[in-house]
C-alpha positions as CSV (number, residue, x, y, z in Angstrom):
1,M,-9.5,-40.2,-21.8
2,T,-12.1,-41.4,-19.4
3,E,-10.4,-39.8,-16.5
4,S,-10.2,-36.4,-18.3
5,Y,-14.1,-36.0,-18.3
6,L,-14.7,-38.3,-15.1
7,A,-13.0,-35.8,-12.9
8,P,-15.1,-32.7,-14.2
9,L,-18.2,-34.8,-13.7
10,W,-17.5,-35.9,-10.2
11,I,-16.4,-32.2,-9.3
12,S,-19.7,-31.1,-10.7
13,C,-22.0,-33.5,-9.4
14,K,-20.3,-32.7,-5.7
15,T,-20.6,-28.9,-6.5
16,V,-24.2,-29.1,-7.8
17,L,-25.7,-31.3,-5.1
18,T,-24.1,-29.0,-2.4
19,A,-25.1,-25.7,-3.9
20,T,-28.7,-26.9,-4.4
21,V,-29.0,-28.1,-0.6
22,I,-27.5,-24.7,0.4
23,T,-29.8,-22.6,-2.0
24,F,-32.8,-24.7,-1.0
25,F,-32.7,-23.6,2.6
26,L,-31.4,-19.9,2.0
27,G,-34.2,-19.4,-1.0
28,I,-36.9,-20.5,1.3
29,A,-35.7,-18.3,4.3
30,A,-35.4,-15.4,2.1
31,A,-38.7,-16.0,0.4
32,R,-40.7,-16.8,3.2
33,W,-39.5,-13.4,4.9
34,M,-40.2,-11.2,1.8
35,A,-43.5,-12.7,1.1
36,R,-44.7,-11.4,4.6
37,F,-42.1,-8.4,4.7
38,S,-43.8,-5.1,4.7
39,S,-41.4,-1.9,4.2
40,R,-40.5,1.0,1.9
41,Y,-37.2,-0.8,1.2
42,K,-39.1,-4.2,0.1
43,G,-38.3,-3.2,-3.7
44,L,-34.5,-2.6,-2.9
45,I,-33.9,-5.8,-1.0
46,D,-35.8,-7.8,-3.7
47,G,-33.5,-6.1,-6.4
48,I,-30.5,-7.0,-4.2
49,F,-31.5,-10.7,-4.0
50,L,-32.4,-10.8,-7.9
51,L,-29.4,-9.0,-9.0
52,P,-27.1,-12.0,-9.9
53,L,-29.8,-13.1,-12.2
54,V,-29.4,-9.8,-14.5
55,L,-25.8,-9.3,-14.0
56,P,-23.3,-11.2,-16.5
57,P,-21.7,-14.1,-14.7
58,T,-18.3,-12.5,-15.0
59,V,-19.3,-9.5,-13.2
60,V,-20.6,-11.6,-10.1
61,G,-17.3,-13.5,-10.3
62,F,-15.5,-10.3,-10.3
63,C,-17.4,-8.8,-7.2
64,L,-17.1,-12.3,-5.4
65,L,-13.3,-12.1,-5.9
66,L,-13.1,-8.6,-4.4
67,F,-15.3,-10.0,-1.4
68,F,-13.4,-13.2,-0.7
69,G,-10.0,-11.8,-2.1
70,K,-7.0,-11.1,0.4
71,N,-8.1,-7.5,0.5
72,G,-11.7,-8.1,0.8
73,P,-13.8,-8.3,4.2
74,M,-14.5,-11.9,4.1
75,G,-11.0,-12.9,2.6
76,Q,-9.2,-11.1,5.5
77,L,-11.5,-12.7,7.9
78,L,-10.7,-16.1,6.4
79,L,-6.9,-15.1,6.3
80,S,-6.9,-14.4,9.9
81,F,-8.0,-18.2,10.5
82,G,-5.4,-19.2,8.1
83,T,-7.5,-20.3,5.1
84,T,-9.1,-18.9,1.9
85,V,-11.7,-20.1,-0.5
86,I,-10.0,-18.6,-3.9
87,F,-9.3,-21.3,-6.2
88,S,-10.6,-24.0,-4.1
89,W,-13.7,-26.2,-4.4
90,P,-15.6,-24.4,-1.8
91,A,-15.3,-21.4,-4.4
92,T,-17.3,-23.5,-6.8
93,V,-20.0,-23.9,-4.4
94,I,-20.0,-20.4,-3.5
95,S,-20.3,-19.1,-7.2
96,A,-23.4,-21.7,-8.0
97,V,-25.1,-20.7,-4.9
98,V,-25.0,-17.0,-5.6
99,M,-26.0,-17.9,-9.4
100,A,-28.7,-20.1,-8.4
101,F,-30.2,-18.3,-5.5
102,P,-32.2,-15.8,-7.6
103,L,-34.2,-18.5,-9.3
104,M,-35.0,-20.5,-6.0
105,Y,-35.8,-17.4,-4.1
106,M,-38.0,-15.8,-6.9
107,T,-39.8,-19.0,-7.5
108,S,-40.4,-19.8,-3.6
109,R,-41.7,-16.5,-2.9
110,G,-44.4,-16.5,-5.7
111,A,-45.3,-19.7,-4.4
112,F,-45.5,-18.5,-0.8
113,E,-47.2,-15.1,-1.8
114,Q,-50.2,-17.5,-3.1
115,V,-50.8,-19.3,0.2
116,D,-53.8,-18.1,1.7
117,S,-52.9,-16.1,5.0
118,D,-56.4,-16.9,6.3
119,I,-55.3,-20.6,6.7
120,E,-52.3,-19.6,8.6
121,S,-54.5,-17.4,10.7
122,V,-56.7,-20.3,11.6
123,A,-53.7,-22.3,12.8
124,R,-52.6,-19.6,14.9
125,T,-56.0,-19.6,16.7
126,L,-55.6,-23.3,17.2
127,G,-52.4,-22.7,19.3
128,A,-49.7,-23.6,16.7
129,S,-46.4,-22.0,16.8
130,E,-45.1,-20.0,13.9
131,W,-42.5,-22.6,13.3
132,R,-45.0,-25.5,13.2
133,I,-47.5,-23.6,11.0
134,F,-44.6,-22.9,8.5
135,W,-43.6,-26.5,8.2
136,S,-47.2,-27.9,8.6
137,V,-49.3,-25.4,6.4
138,T,-47.4,-22.8,4.7
139,L,-44.5,-25.0,3.2
140,P,-46.9,-27.8,2.2
141,L,-49.0,-25.3,0.3
142,A,-46.2,-23.7,-1.5
143,W,-44.3,-27.1,-2.0
144,P,-45.1,-27.2,-6.0
145,G,-43.3,-23.8,-6.5
146,V,-40.6,-24.6,-3.9
147,I,-39.9,-28.0,-6.0
148,A,-39.8,-26.1,-9.3
149,G,-37.3,-23.7,-7.9
150,T,-35.2,-26.4,-6.4
151,I,-34.9,-28.1,-9.8
152,L,-34.3,-24.7,-11.7
153,S,-31.5,-24.0,-9.1
154,F,-29.9,-27.5,-9.7
155,A,-29.9,-26.9,-13.5
156,R,-28.4,-23.2,-13.2
157,S,-25.8,-24.7,-10.5
158,L,-24.7,-27.2,-13.2
159,G,-24.4,-24.6,-15.9
160,E,-22.5,-22.0,-13.9
161,F,-19.3,-21.0,-15.7
162,G,-18.3,-17.3,-15.4
163,A,-18.2,-16.8,-11.9
164,T,-16.7,-20.2,-11.2
165,L,-13.8,-19.5,-13.7
166,I,-13.1,-16.4,-11.9
167,L,-13.4,-17.3,-8.3
168,A,-12.3,-20.9,-8.5
169,G,-10.1,-21.0,-11.6
170,N,-9.3,-24.0,-13.5
171,I,-7.4,-26.4,-11.4
172,P,-7.6,-30.0,-12.8
173,G,-9.1,-32.3,-10.3
174,K,-9.8,-29.5,-7.8
175,T,-12.0,-26.8,-9.2
176,T,-12.6,-27.9,-12.8
177,T,-16.2,-28.2,-13.4
178,I,-18.1,-29.5,-16.7
179,P,-18.6,-26.0,-18.1
180,V,-15.2,-25.1,-17.4
181,A,-13.7,-28.3,-18.8
182,I,-15.6,-27.9,-22.0
183,Y,-14.4,-24.4,-22.5
184,F,-10.6,-25.4,-22.1
185,A,-11.2,-28.6,-24.2
186,I,-12.4,-26.5,-26.9
187,Q,-9.5,-24.0,-26.4
188,A,-7.2,-27.0,-26.8
189,G,-8.8,-28.3,-30.0
190,N,-9.8,-31.7,-28.0
191,M,-13.4,-31.8,-29.5
192,E,-14.1,-35.4,-28.5
193,E,-13.9,-34.5,-24.8
194,A,-16.0,-31.4,-25.6
195,F,-18.7,-33.5,-27.4
196,I,-18.8,-35.9,-24.4
197,L,-19.2,-33.1,-21.6
198,V,-21.7,-31.4,-23.8
199,G,-23.6,-34.4,-24.2
200,I,-23.8,-35.1,-20.4
201,V,-24.8,-31.6,-19.6
202,L,-27.6,-31.8,-22.1
203,V,-28.9,-35.1,-20.8
204,I,-29.0,-33.7,-17.3
205,A,-30.5,-30.5,-18.6
206,F,-33.2,-32.3,-20.2
207,L,-33.8,-34.4,-17.3
208,S,-34.3,-31.4,-15.3
209,L,-36.7,-29.8,-17.6
210,A,-38.7,-33.1,-17.9
211,A,-38.8,-33.4,-14.1
212,I,-40.5,-29.8,-13.9
213,A,-43.1,-30.7,-16.5
214,Y,-43.8,-34.0,-15.0
215,W,-44.4,-32.2,-11.6
216,K,-46.6,-29.6,-13.1
217,G,-48.7,-32.1,-14.9
218,R,-49.0,-34.1,-11.5
219,Q,-50.2,-31.0,-9.7
220,S,-52.7,-30.0,-12.6
221,L,-54.0,-33.7,-12.4
222,Y,-54.6,-33.2,-8.5
223,K,-56.4,-29.9,-9.2
224,I,-58.5,-31.2,-12.0
225,S,-59.6,-34.7,-9.8
226,P,-61.8,-32.9,-7.4
227,T,-63.6,-31.2,-9.8
228,R,-64.3,-34.3,-11.9
229,Q,-65.7,-35.9,-8.8
230,Q,-68.0,-33.0,-7.8
231,S,-69.1,-33.1,-11.5
232,A,-69.7,-36.8,-11.1
233,E,-71.8,-36.5,-8.0
Protein backbone atom coordinates (compact mmCIF):
# COMPACT_ATOMS: atom_id res chain seq x y z
CA MET A 1 0.00 0.00 0.00
CA THR A 2 2.84 2.39 0.81
CA GLU A 3 4.40 2.07 -2.63
CA SER A 4 1.02 2.72 -4.28
CA TYR A 5 0.93 6.33 -3.06
CA LEU A 6 4.66 7.04 -2.68
CA ALA A 7 5.23 6.68 -6.44
CA PRO A 8 2.60 9.30 -7.41
CA LEU A 9 3.91 11.56 -4.65
CA TRP A 10 7.45 11.33 -5.98
CA ILE A 11 6.33 11.92 -9.58
CA SER A 12 4.21 14.90 -8.53
CA CYS A 13 7.08 16.40 -6.54
CA LYS A 14 9.43 16.15 -9.52
CA THR A 15 6.81 17.50 -11.87
CA VAL A 16 5.68 20.39 -9.67
CA LEU A 17 9.17 21.58 -8.76
CA THR A 18 10.38 21.43 -12.38
CA ALA A 19 7.23 23.10 -13.69
CA THR A 20 7.41 25.84 -11.05
CA VAL A 21 11.00 26.71 -11.97
CA ILE A 22 10.16 26.83 -15.68
CA THR A 23 6.98 28.82 -15.08
CA PHE A 24 8.87 31.24 -12.83
CA PHE A 25 11.27 32.33 -15.57
CA LEU A 26 8.76 32.16 -18.43
CA GLY A 27 6.16 34.09 -16.44
CA ILE A 28 8.59 36.81 -15.38
CA ALA A 29 9.93 37.23 -18.92
CA ALA A 30 6.44 37.45 -20.45
CA ALA A 31 5.10 39.70 -17.68
CA ARG A 32 8.01 42.12 -17.88
CA TRP A 33 7.72 42.34 -21.64
CA MET A 34 3.96 42.87 -21.63
CA ALA A 35 4.14 45.43 -18.81
CA ARG A 36 6.19 47.74 -21.06
CA PHE A 37 4.80 46.57 -24.40
CA SER A 38 2.66 49.03 -26.35
CA SER A 39 0.81 47.87 -29.44
CA ARG A 40 -2.71 47.47 -30.75
CA TYR A 41 -2.12 43.72 -30.57
CA LYS A 42 -1.37 43.81 -26.85
CA GLY A 43 -4.87 42.66 -25.92
CA LEU A 44 -4.65 39.73 -28.34
CA ILE A 45 -1.30 38.57 -26.99
CA ASP A 46 -2.52 39.00 -23.43
CA GLY A 47 -5.57 36.88 -24.25
CA ILE A 48 -3.39 34.11 -25.67
CA PHE A 49 -1.25 34.04 -22.53
CA LEU A 50 -4.33 33.82 -20.30
CA LEU A 51 -6.29 31.37 -22.47
CA PRO A 52 -5.39 28.21 -20.48
CA LEU A 53 -6.86 29.90 -17.42
CA VAL A 54 -10.39 29.93 -18.87
CA LEU A 55 -10.32 26.80 -21.04
CA PRO A 56 -11.24 23.40 -19.61
CA PRO A 57 -8.05 21.42 -18.86
CA THR A 58 -9.22 18.66 -21.18
CA VAL A 59 -9.38 21.14 -24.06
CA VAL A 60 -5.86 22.35 -23.27
CA GLY A 61 -4.69 18.75 -23.12
CA PHE A 62 -6.29 18.00 -26.48
CA CYS A 63 -4.56 21.00 -28.05
CA LEU A 64 -1.24 19.91 -26.56
CA LEU A 65 -1.82 16.41 -27.91
CA LEU A 66 -2.37 17.83 -31.38
CA PHE A 67 0.76 19.97 -31.09
CA PHE A 68 3.06 17.30 -29.69
CA GLY A 69 1.45 14.31 -31.42
CA LYS A 70 3.13 12.47 -34.27
CA ASN A 71 1.22 14.58 -36.82
CA GLY A 72 1.74 17.86 -34.98
CA PRO A 73 4.51 20.38 -35.76
CA MET A 74 6.46 19.80 -32.55
CA GLY A 75 5.74 16.08 -32.61
CA GLN A 76 7.19 15.71 -36.10
CA LEU A 77 10.25 17.74 -35.08
CA LEU A 78 10.84 15.52 -32.06
CA LEU A 79 10.33 12.36 -34.15
CA SER A 80 13.05 13.55 -36.52
CA PHE A 81 15.38 13.32 -33.52
CA GLY A 82 13.99 9.91 -32.63
CA THR A 83 12.06 10.95 -29.53
CA THR A 84 8.62 12.03 -28.34
CA VAL A 85 7.08 13.51 -25.21
CA ILE A 86 3.66 11.88 -25.48
CA PHE A 87 3.00 9.52 -22.54
CA SER A 88 6.28 10.38 -20.86
CA TRP A 89 7.30 12.23 -17.70
CA PRO A 90 8.20 15.44 -19.61
CA ALA A 91 4.57 15.51 -20.76
CA THR A 92 3.46 15.95 -17.14
CA VAL A 93 5.81 18.93 -16.82
CA ILE A 94 4.59 20.48 -20.06
CA SER A 95 0.96 20.17 -18.99
CA ALA A 96 1.68 21.68 -15.58
CA VAL A 97 3.63 24.59 -17.08
CA VAL A 98 0.91 25.44 -19.59
CA MET A 99 -1.83 25.37 -16.95
CA ALA A 100 0.16 27.26 -14.29
CA PHE A 101 1.70 29.89 -16.58
CA PRO A 102 -1.34 32.23 -16.69
CA LEU A 103 -1.33 32.61 -12.89
CA MET A 104 2.37 33.42 -12.79
CA TYR A 105 2.08 35.77 -15.76
CA MET A 106 -1.02 37.61 -14.53
CA THR A 107 0.27 38.15 -10.99
CA SER A 108 3.78 39.15 -12.06
CA ARG A 109 2.51 41.50 -14.73
CA GLY A 110 0.36 43.33 -12.20
CA ALA A 111 3.40 43.67 -9.94
CA PHE A 112 5.61 45.00 -12.74
CA GLU A 113 2.99 47.52 -13.83
CA GLN A 114 2.94 48.98 -10.31
CA VAL A 115 6.68 49.67 -10.37
CA ASP A 116 7.34 53.39 -10.78
CA SER A 117 9.00 53.87 -14.16
CA ASP A 118 10.67 57.04 -12.89
CA ILE A 119 12.84 54.95 -10.59
CA GLU A 120 14.01 52.93 -13.58
CA SER A 121 14.69 56.14 -15.49
CA VAL A 122 16.87 57.41 -12.66
CA ALA A 123 18.87 54.19 -12.78
CA ARG A 124 19.39 54.68 -16.53
CA THR A 125 20.66 58.21 -16.03
CA LEU A 126 23.22 56.77 -13.59
CA GLY A 127 24.52 54.50 -16.35
CA ALA A 128 22.93 51.20 -15.31
CA SER A 129 22.25 48.70 -18.08
CA GLU A 130 18.74 47.38 -18.73
CA TRP A 131 19.75 43.99 -17.39
CA ARG A 132 21.08 45.47 -14.16
CA ILE A 133 18.04 47.74 -13.79
CA PHE A 134 15.75 44.74 -14.02
CA TRP A 135 17.59 42.61 -11.46
CA SER A 136 18.57 45.43 -9.09
CA VAL A 137 15.55 47.74 -9.28
CA THR A 138 12.49 46.36 -11.06
CA LEU A 139 12.44 42.79 -9.76
CA PRO A 140 13.05 43.68 -6.09
CA LEU A 141 10.20 46.21 -6.21
CA ALA A 142 7.88 43.67 -7.85
CA TRP A 143 9.08 40.77 -5.69
CA PRO A 144 5.93 40.41 -3.51
CA GLY A 145 3.75 39.87 -6.57
CA VAL A 146 6.31 37.54 -8.14
CA ILE A 147 6.46 35.42 -4.99
CA ALA A 148 2.66 35.23 -4.81
CA GLY A 149 2.52 34.18 -8.47
CA THR A 150 5.15 31.51 -7.86
CA ILE A 151 3.22 30.01 -4.95
CA LEU A 152 -0.02 30.03 -6.94
CA SER A 153 1.75 28.37 -9.87
CA PHE A 154 3.14 25.73 -7.54
CA ALA A 155 -0.33 24.96 -6.19
CA ARG A 156 -1.87 24.92 -9.68
CA SER A 157 0.81 22.55 -10.96
CA LEU A 158 0.14 20.21 -8.06
CA GLY A 159 -3.57 20.04 -8.85
CA GLU A 160 -3.27 19.64 -12.63
CA PHE A 161 -5.27 16.66 -13.88
CA GLY A 162 -7.11 16.98 -17.19
CA ALA A 163 -4.30 18.08 -19.50
CA THR A 164 -1.87 15.72 -17.78
CA LEU A 165 -4.13 12.71 -18.24
CA ILE A 166 -4.59 13.41 -21.95
CA LEU A 167 -0.97 14.25 -22.79
CA ALA A 168 0.91 12.00 -20.36
CA GLY A 169 -1.63 9.28 -19.63
CA ASN A 170 -1.66 7.03 -16.60
CA ILE A 171 1.54 4.99 -16.57
CA PRO A 172 2.27 3.77 -13.02
CA GLY A 173 5.68 4.84 -11.79
CA LYS A 174 6.18 7.10 -14.81
CA THR A 175 3.38 9.61 -15.44
CA THR A 176 0.85 8.92 -12.66
CA THR A 177 0.72 12.12 -10.63
CA ILE A 178 -1.29 12.47 -7.42
CA PRO A 179 -4.49 13.86 -9.07
CA VAL A 180 -4.40 11.09 -11.69
CA ALA A 181 -3.78 8.48 -9.01
CA ILE A 182 -6.74 9.79 -7.00
CA TYR A 183 -9.05 9.52 -9.99
CA PHE A 184 -8.11 5.93 -10.82
CA ALA A 185 -8.09 4.91 -7.15
CA ILE A 186 -11.71 6.08 -6.89
CA GLN A 187 -12.55 4.31 -10.14
CA ALA A 188 -11.09 1.10 -8.74
CA GLY A 189 -12.91 1.50 -5.43
CA ASN A 190 -9.64 1.88 -3.52
CA MET A 191 -10.94 4.54 -1.16
CA GLU A 192 -8.16 4.14 1.40
CA GLU A 193 -5.50 5.11 -1.12
CA ALA A 194 -7.70 7.93 -2.41
CA PHE A 195 -8.15 9.33 1.12
CA ILE A 196 -4.40 9.29 1.74
CA LEU A 197 -3.61 11.06 -1.54
CA VAL A 198 -6.37 13.61 -1.03
CA GLY A 199 -5.01 14.32 2.43
CA ILE A 200 -1.54 14.93 1.00
CA VAL A 201 -2.91 17.37 -1.56
CA LEU A 202 -5.00 19.18 1.06
CA VAL A 203 -1.98 19.64 3.33
CA ILE A 204 0.22 20.97 0.54
CA ALA A 205 -2.54 23.27 -0.76
CA PHE A 206 -3.20 24.62 2.74
CA LEU A 207 0.50 25.28 3.29
CA SER A 208 0.65 27.12 -0.04
CA LEU A 209 -2.24 29.39 0.90
CA ALA A 210 -0.76 29.92 4.35
CA ALA A 211 2.55 30.90 2.75
CA ILE A 212 0.80 33.54 0.61
CA ALA A 213 -1.05 34.90 3.63
CA TYR A 214 2.15 35.02 5.67
CA TRP A 215 4.01 36.77 2.88
CA LYS A 216 1.29 39.38 2.46
CA GLY A 217 1.25 39.94 6.21
CA ARG A 218 4.99 40.52 6.26
CA GLN A 219 4.75 42.98 3.39
CA SER A 220 1.95 44.90 5.11
CA LEU A 221 4.03 45.06 8.28
CA TYR A 222 6.97 46.53 6.38
CA LYS A 223 4.70 49.16 4.81
CA ILE A 224 3.13 50.14 8.12
CA SER A 225 6.36 50.33 10.09
CA PRO A 226 7.76 53.47 8.37
CA THR A 227 4.43 55.23 8.97
CA ARG A 228 4.54 54.40 12.66
CA GLN A 229 8.10 55.63 12.84
CA GLN A 230 7.15 58.97 11.28
CA SER A 231 4.23 59.32 13.69
CA ALA A 232 6.53 58.66 16.63
CA GLU A 233 8.91 61.31 15.44
